[in-house]
N, C-alpha and C positions, 0 to 999 in steps of 0.2 A: 508460378509457372502457369502454363496454359497449353491446350492442345492446338491452339491457333498460332501460326507463324506467318511470315511473309509469303510462303508458298501454299498456304491453305486455300482449298476450294471446298466449300461446304455444299453437300448435296441436299436438295430440298424436294419434298413431294407432299402432295395432299390430294384429297378428293374434293368434290364440290362443297361439302360441309366444312372442310378444313381450310378452304381457300382464304377466307378473311383473316384468320390467325396467321396463315403462311405469309400474307401480305405484311402483317405486323412484324414477323420475323425478318422478312426481306428489308423492311425499312430500318430495323435495328442493325442488320449487317451492313447496309449501305452507310449508315451514320458512322460506323466504325471502320469503314474501308475494307471489309472482309469480303473476299470474292465468294461467289456461289454459283451453282448450276441448278436450275429449276427443271425438274423432270415432270412437271405438270401436277395437276390440271391447271389450266390458265383462265378459268372462269367459273361461274356458278352452275353451269349445265350439269345435270345429273350424270354421274360416271361411276366406274368401279375402282375402288381403292387399290385392289391387288395390282392393277396395271401399272400404277405409279410406284407402288412399293417395290415391285420386281425390278423396275427400271433403276430406281435408286440403289437397291441392294447390288445389282449387277455392276453398277458404276463404282461403288465402294470396293467390291471384290476385285475389280479390274484396276484399281488404283487411280481412277479418274477424279475422285473426290474423297474427302475424309475430314471430319465425320459427316453424319447425315442428320437431318431434322425432318420429321414427317408429322402430318396432322390429318386426322379425320374427325368425325363428330365426337365419338367417345374415346378415340385413340386405340381402342381394342382391335378393330379389324385390321388396320394398317400395321399395327404392331405384330399381330399374328402372322401376317403375310411376310413381313420383313424377317422375322425370326425363323422362317423356313429356309433361309439361305445359310450356306456353310460358314461364312466368316462374319456374320452379323450377330451382334448382341444389342438388340433394341430394347429400350426401357421406356415404359409409359410413365410419365411424370407430370403431375399437376401442381407442383410447388418446387421452389428452388432447393429445399432441403432434400427432396427425393432425387433431383438431378445430381446433387453433390454426391450422394451415396451411390447412385447408378454409375457415376464415373469412378469415384474413389475406391469402391469395394467390388464393383462388377465389371469395370472396364468397358462400359457401354460405348458403342461407337455410333449409335443412332438414338437421338432423343425423339420420343413421340409425345405430342401434346394432344389433349382432348379438346378439340376446337370449340365445342359447344359448352365446355365446362370451365374454361379459364378466361379471365379478362385479358385484354391486351397488356395491362401492367404486369400481371402474374406471368404471362407468356414471355415477356421480355426478360423478367428476372430469372425465370427458369432457364432460358437460353443462355443468358449471361453466366449463370452459375455452372451450367453444363460445360460451356466452352472454357471456363477458367479453372476447372478442376482436373487434376491429373490422377491417374490410377496409382494407388498406393503400393500395389504389388504385395510382396511378402505373403502372409497367410492367405490373402485374397487371391493371389495368383494361383495358388494350389487349387483353390475352390473353382475359380473360373476355368481352369484347365480340365475340370471334371464335367463340364457342361458338354453334352454330346453335340457333335457338329453335323451329323448326317442322319 
């Protein structure tokens, strides 16, 4: 199974420090014919990660895209901004195994990559695993439901 189907549009966001790894993610999605919407940034010019995190989160909440992938230098800042949104469960992952657990156990709907700390190869593998992993539900659903939303 997978969270990707023919109707999937993945939301993307990054700041300037995450731009290069976001380009790696876009190439991966292009190779697989997976649609995406890029909420910026679109170059290396210095910018503020919350602007792009909030745009991505709002689009997910509005049903324009699902899931999301975001990148900043450490992943921490953009992850924090994303998780301030009601329906977002963003997970900072720097390896495929972490992405698997973020989906299977936490039902994460945004993958965050630390752009300065993952290679293109690891980033691609982490995205691949995130997109291929379904939420297990069961005891995990009870736990996810206890996460406050406001």
